[in-house]
C-alpha positions in Angstrom: 29.9 -23.4 -63.8 30.9 -24.1 -60.2 34.6 -23.4 -59.3 36.7 -24.6 -56.4 36.9 -21.5 -54.2 37.9 -23.2 -50.9 41.5 -22.0 -51.2 40.4 -18.5 -52.1 38.2 -18.3 -49.0 41.0 -19.4 -46.7 43.5 -16.9 -48.1 41.5 -13.7 -48.3 38.1 -12.1 -47.8 35.5 -12.7 -50.5 34.3 -9.6 -52.3 31.7 -8.5 -54.8 34.1 -9.2 -57.6 34.3 -12.8 -56.6 30.6 -13.1 -56.6 30.5 -11.5 -60.0 33.0 -14.0 -61.4 31.3 -17.0 -59.8 27.9 -16.0 -61.0 29.3 -15.0 -64.5 27.5 -11.6 -64.4 28.7 -8.0 -64.2 29.6 -6.4 -60.9 26.7 -3.9 -61.4 24.3 -6.8 -61.7 25.5 -8.3 -58.4 25.1 -4.9 -56.7 21.6 -4.5 -58.0 20.6 -8.0 -56.8 22.1 -7.6 -53.3 20.7 -4.0 -52.8 17.4 -4.4 -54.6 18.1 -1.3 -56.8 16.9 -2.7 -60.1 14.6 -5.3 -61.6 16.6 -8.5 -62.4 15.3 -11.6 -63.9 14.5 -14.4 -61.4 17.0 -16.8 -63.0 19.9 -14.2 -62.8 18.9 -13.2 -59.3 18.9 -16.8 -58.1 22.3 -17.4 -59.7 23.8 -14.4 -58.0 22.4 -15.2 -54.6 23.5 -18.8 -54.9 27.0 -17.8 -55.7 27.1 -15.2 -52.9 25.8 -17.8 -50.4 28.2 -20.5 -51.6 31.2 -18.1 -51.3 30.2 -17.0 -47.8 29.7 -13.4 -49.0 26.1 -13.2 -47.7 27.1 -14.3 -44.2 30.1 -11.9 -44.2 27.8 -9.0 -45.3 25.3 -9.8 -42.6 27.9 -10.0 -39.9 29.5 -6.8 -40.9 26.2 -5.0 -40.8 25.5 -6.3 -37.3 28.8 -5.3 -35.9 28.2 -1.7 -37.0 24.8 -1.7 -35.2 25.6 -3.3 -31.9 28.7 -2.8 -29.8 27.6 -3.6 -26.2 24.6 -5.5 -25.0 23.4 -6.0 -21.4 22.2 -9.5 -20.6 19.8 -9.7 -17.6 19.2 -13.1 -16.2 17.6 -14.6 -13.0 20.0 -16.3 -10.6 18.8 -19.8 -11.2 19.5 -19.4 -14.9 23.2 -19.2 -14.2 23.5 -22.4 -12.2 25.6 -24.7 -14.4 24.5 -28.3 -13.9 23.3 -31.3 -15.9 19.7 -30.3 -15.2 20.1 -26.7 -16.4 21.1 -27.5 -20.0 18.3 -25.5 -21.6 19.5 -22.2 -20.2 23.1 -23.0 -20.7 22.6 -24.0 -24.3 20.9 -20.7 -25.0 23.6 -18.8 -23.1 26.4 -20.7 -24.9 25.0 -20.0 -28.4 24.4 -16.3 -27.5 28.0 -15.9 -26.2 29.5 -17.5 -29.3 27.4 -15.3 -31.6 28.5 -12.1 -29.7 32.1 -13.2 -29.9 31.8 -13.8 -33.6 30.2 -10.4 -34.2 32.5 -8.5 -31.9 29.7 -7.6 -29.5 30.6 -7.0 -25.8 28.1 -8.9 -23.6 27.7 -7.5 -20.1 25.9 -10.0 -17.7 23.6 -8.7 -14.9 22.3 -11.2 -12.3 18.8 -10.3 -11.3 18.8 -10.5 -7.5 18.8 -8.1 -4.6 19.3 -4.5 -5.7 19.4 -5.3 -9.4 15.9 -7.0 -9.4 14.0 -4.0 -10.9 13.5 -2.3 -14.2 15.2 0.8 -12.9 18.3 -1.1 -11.9 18.5 -2.9 -15.2 18.1 0.3 -17.2 20.7 2.1 -15.0 23.1 -0.7 -15.4 22.6 -0.7 -19.2 23.2 3.0 -19.4 26.3 2.8 -17.2 27.7 0.1 -19.5 27.0 2.1 -22.6 24.8 -0.7 -23.9 23.0 -0.4 -27.2 20.2 -2.6 -25.9 19.1 -5.2 -23.3 18.5 -8.9 -23.6 16.4 -10.5 -20.9 16.5 -14.3 -20.5 13.7 -16.3 -18.9 12.0 -13.1 -17.7 8.3 -12.2 -18.1 7.4 -10.2 -15.0 4.9 -7.6 -16.2 6.1 -4.7 -14.0 9.7 -5.3 -15.0 8.9 -5.4 -18.7 6.7 -2.3 -18.5 9.5 -0.4 -16.8 12.1 -1.3 -19.4 9.7 -0.5 -22.3 9.0 2.9 -20.8 12.8 3.6 -20.6 13.0 3.8 -24.4 16.0 1.5 -24.5 15.8 -1.3 -27.1 15.2 -4.7 -25.4 14.3 -8.3 -26.4 13.0 -11.1 -24.3 14.5 -14.5 -24.8 12.3 -17.4 -23.8 9.8 -15.0 -22.3 6.5 -13.4 -23.2 5.2 -9.8 -23.0 1.4 -9.9 -23.0 1.2 -6.2 -23.6 3.4 -6.6 -26.8 5.7 -3.7 -25.9 9.0 -5.6 -26.2 10.3 -7.9 -28.9 10.6 -11.5 -27.9 12.0 -14.8 -29.1 10.4 -18.1 -27.8 9.9 -21.6 -29.0 6.5 -22.1 -30.5 5.4 -23.7 -27.2 1.7 -24.0 -27.9 2.1 -25.4 -31.4 4.8 -27.8 -30.4 2.8 -29.1 -27.5 -0.1 -29.7 -29.8 2.2 -31.5 -32.2 3.4 -33.8 -29.4 -0.1 -34.5 -28.2 -1.4 -35.1 -31.7 1.3 -37.6 -32.3 0.4 -39.4 -29.0 -3.2 -39.5 -30.1 -2.2 -40.8 -33.5 -0.5 -43.7 -31.7 -3.9 -44.6 -30.2 -3.6 -42.9 -26.8 -6.8 -41.2 -25.6 -6.1 -40.8 -21.9 -3.0 -38.7 -21.5 -1.6 -37.2 -18.4 0.2 -33.9 -18.7 2.8 -33.5 -16.0 3.7 -29.8 -15.6 4.3 -27.1 -13.0 2.8 -23.7 -12.3 5.5 -21.8 -14.1 5.8 -18.8 -16.4 3.7 -18.0 -19.4 5.9 -20.1 -21.7 5.0 -23.2 -19.7 1.3 -22.3 -19.7 1.4 -22.2 -23.5 2.4 -25.9 -23.4 -0.6 -26.7 -21.3 -2.8 -24.8 -23.9 -1.3 -26.8 -26.8 -2.0 -30.0 -24.9 -5.7 -29.1 -24.6 -5.8 -27.8 -28.2 -4.9 -31.3 -29.5 -7.9 -32.9 -27.7 -10.2 -30.3 -29.2 -8.8 -30.7 -32.7 -9.3 -34.4 -32.6 -12.9 -34.1 -31.1 -11.8 -36.1 -28.1 -13.5 -35.8 -24.7 -11.8 -33.2 -22.5 -11.8 -35.6 -19.6 -9.1 -37.6 -21.4 -6.7 -34.7 -20.9 -5.6 -35.0 -17.3 -3.1 -33.0 -15.3 -0.5 -33.6 -12.6 1.2 -30.5 -11.2 4.8 -30.8 -9.8 6.4 -28.3 -7.5 9.0 -27.3 -10.1 10.8 -28.5 -13.2 13.7 -30.5 -11.7 13.7 -34.3 -12.0 13.1 -34.9 -8.3 9.9 -32.9 -8.5 8.7 -35.0 -11.4 9.5 -38.2 -9.5 7.6 -37.0 -6.4 4.6 -35.8 -8.4 4.1 -39.0 -10.3 4.5 -41.0 -7.1 1.8 -39.1 -5.4 -0.4 -39.3 -8.5 -0.1 -43.1 -8.7 -0.9 -43.4 -5.0 -4.0 -41.1 -5.3 -5.3 -43.0 -8.3 -4.3 -46.5 -7.1 -2.1 -47.0 -10.2 -2.3 -45.5 -13.6 -6.1 -44.8 -13.4 -6.6 -45.6 -17.1 -3.8 -43.3 -18.3 -1.8 -44.8 -21.2 0.7 -42.0 -21.9 2.4 -39.2 -20.0 3.4 -36.0 -21.7 5.8 -33.9 -19.6 6.2 -30.2 -20.0 10.0 -30.5 -19.8 12.6 -33.3 -20.3 13.8 -32.8 -16.7 10.3 -33.6 -15.4 10.2 -36.6 -17.8 13.4 -38.0 -16.4 12.0 -37.8 -12.9 8.7 -39.3 -14.0 10.5 -42.3 -15.6 12.3 -43.0 -12.3 9.1 -42.7 -10.3 7.3 -45.1 -12.7 10.1 -47.6 -12.6 10.2 -47.5 -8.8 6.6 -48.7 -8.9 7.4 -51.6 -11.2 5.9 -50.0 -14.3 7.7 -50.7 -17.6 8.2 -48.0 -20.2 6.8 -48.1 -22.8 5.1 -51.6 -22.3 2.9 -50.4 -19.5 3.0 -46.6 -20.0 4.4 -44.3 -22.7 6.4 -41.2 -21.6 7.2 -38.1 -23.7 9.2 -35.0 -22.9 9.7 -31.5 -24.2 13.0 -29.5 -24.8 15.3 -32.0 -26.5 18.2 -31.7 -24.0 21.1 -34.2 -24.2 20.2 -36.7 -21.3 17.1 -37.8 -23.1 19.2 -39.6 -25.7 20.9 -41.8 -23.1 18.0 -42.8 -20.8 16.8 -46.3 -21.0 14.5 -46.3 -22.9 15.6 -43.2 -24.8 13.2 -40.4 -24.4 10.7 -39.3 -27.1 10.6 -35.5 -27.0 10.0 -32.2 -28.7 13.3 -30.7 -29.8 13.5 -26.9 -29.2 16.0 -24.9 -31.4 17.8 -23.6 -28.4 20.9 -22.6 -30.4 18.8 -20.2 -32.5 17.2 -18.2 -29.7 20.2 -16.1 -28.8 21.3 -15.2 -32.3 17.7 -14.5 -33.3 17.3 -12.2 -30.3 20.4 -10.3 -31.3 19.0 -9.9 -34.8 15.7 -8.4 -33.4 17.7 -6.1 -31.1 19.8 -5.0 -34.1 16.6 -4.2 -36.1 15.2 -2.2 -33.2 18.5 -0.2 -32.7 18.8 0.4 -36.5 15.2 1.4 -37.2 14.5 4.9 -38.2 10.8 4.5 -37.5 9.6 6.6 -34.5 7.0 4.0 -33.6 7.8 0.4 -34.6 5.5 -2.4 -33.7 7.0 -5.1 -31.5 7.8 -8.5 -33.0 7.1 -11.9 -31.3 9.2 -14.5 -33.0 8.2 -18.1 -32.3 10.6 -20.8 -33.5 9.4 -24.1 -34.9 10.1 -27.3 -32.9 10.7 -30.8 -34.1 9.2 -34.1 -32.9 12.0 -36.6 -32.0 10.7 -40.2 -31.9 12.7 -42.5 -29.7 11.8 -45.6 -27.6 9.8 -44.3 -24.6 6.5 -44.2 -26.6 4.7 -47.2 -28.0 1.5 -47.4 -30.0 -1.5 -48.4 -28.0 -3.0 -51.7 -29.0 -6.5 -51.2 -30.4 -8.0 -53.6 -27.8 -6.8 -51.3 -25.0 -8.0 -48.0 -26.5 -11.5 -48.0 -25.0 -11.0 -50.1 -21.9 
């Protein structure tokens, strides 16, 4: 029987007795289920967990455990990450969710801007120790020498939106390669066989998107020459606009390309401007797809089809990995690489390719 517990949750903290009452089992049974100290039937276990989740007891228990493990965390970020603007929404979304989670858990977050004298592993470690930090979070960082130095320090550290090829540090990233393959496979399912990938020579996370793009052509047994590349100077929209303009000039138009897959929404916004400046209609003449799922894509005309990255999860998940590392009693604990699943968002900037045009 489900009871109305909303008033109780507002008035006081929920405890194990409330879970017992809600699940209609003994307090000892609830304890055994939550602590795994006895064999409980699947039906009873499910009932107890459902009651604990519904009452908010599981979330409270998790938050309480985290607060006891982490008190202060150093956050090291490159200077361009901190620039607040309408084209830096990816980093600011990650930072915003991380800040809210630290506030909720009572964790002090100490920011460190990586420039000048602080741009080294030794400086990061020294700042962390001076701040009394339990561990370090590094956002948008994957410099091997910096990662190796921090790993050698013995301090717990987690990379957010970065990769460690040596697998010495824990990391949280979008599933870039899989998500890029998902995007390209969908374009292929819409009949597109000649697809241009607009990207830039960025960090490892961006290279994974390039890998996924090529994976999709191989998975569909399509000729590799249908996967074409255009390299911009950076990820900002004006670089995308410039790159596609130069590409159109060099190829005297679209050159047989029917769809463009951009490695970031910001690039896609610039590419769309560049295409429209040449009189090309989206999606009637050319389909365009992005990657990230940042807000402006919803309001472009046409609205941007994209891959939505769970940016709000990355900071909290990194804190969870850091907590596990700090709390572990294992002298040697293998690093974890957590890749988050991404979602295809279908909007108006991609159209199916007519069968008559697929092989022309």
